[in-house]
C-alpha positions, 0 to 999 in steps of 0.5 A: 712809732709804734713804740710810743704810739703803744706807750700812749696807749698804755698810758690811756689806760692807765689814766682811764682805770685810774678815773674809774677809780677816783671816781668810784671812790670819791663816789664811796666816800660822798656817800659815807660823809653824807650817812655820817651828817645823816646820823649827826643830823638824829642824833642832834634831833633826839637830843633836842628833844632829850634838852626839853624832858624834865631835868629832877636834881636832890633836893633839901626837905628840910631847915637843915643840912639833914634831910635829904629827898630825892624829887625822882623818887615820885617819876612816874613809871612810864614818863620821861625825865632826866637828872642833871648829873653834870657832864664830866667830858675825860677831854675836858680841854679837849686834849684826846692824848693817849691818858683822855682817851682811857678816862671814861670811868674816872669822868663817869664817875666823877660826874656822877659823883658830882652830881650825888656830893652836890658837887662844882668843877672849873675843867681846871678842877676836872683835869685836877681830878682825872689824873688824881684818879688816874694815880691812886687806879696807879697805884691800887691795880698798877693801871688805868685803861680800860678798868672792869665793872668790879674795879671800876667799882672797886674806885668808888669805895677807896677812893672814893668813898662809897660806902653801897656799891652795886653790879646789876648782872643783866638789868634789864630797860626796867632796871637802871630807870628805875634806877634812875627815877630814884636818883641813882645815876646808872654807869654802863660800861659798853663795847664803843663800836657797836655804840655807833656814835657819830661823833667817835673816831674810827668808830669808836673805842674797845672798851667805853664807859658812860652813864645814864641821866634820865628816858626820854618820852620814846622810851631812848635811854639819856645820857652824859658820855664823858666820849665826846664833845657833845655828850651831854644830854646825848640820845642811845636809842635803849636798843643800843643801849640793851645790846652793846653793853658789855664787861671788859676782860683785862686779861682780853687781846686789848685790840678787841672788844669787849665782850663781857657779860652784859652789867652796869654800876650803882652808886648810894 
């Protein structure tokens, strides 16, 4: 009889502990979910403000196509503006396999190229272009995953045919604004974890790249982030852009977050 009492007491004690544990984790996940929902709501509010910003795109000023200027050259120094950079997601058909998880640099280059050369793509064409660029990188570098800014610049030169490709080390927000306001979208490498994008899975990638396309009235940065289907006209705070900006060193441990020097890429 005493043995039965001991067994029942033990069961009750264990059940109580498990109940407390379940309650703790239930509360923890509740607050985690609530915090995530709050971040999503904040991101969506910022995006709603971004889509109100005036859109600028290259325009032809002569009957022929010989003379092309960018209307963004007339953007006032502190005004809000947004380049009409096509959104080129790294998983156009939402197929997040191993290759698509590493297509951010390719998607950024192709989106910028589409803007500068007035191209449009269907989802099938996006998929095809990403694979073509991947194949070029594998043939040229031996891999395509997590290409540094320098290697991404080589792709712009050798694959897309750009003669003028610039890398700017340690850029300020003012320097980035100057490039974008002149009609040149800016490719930004980043530690994906530090971006704190609420739509990223597992906290974000070790290395990531996105394109800056404009600025809001408050100075927030309007981007196309190819790492999420919600990435068109996404908004990052300028402090986040600067603090998360890191190049990738392919020689580093791939399980470590990007920690290279801050730099950006500009095509002309």
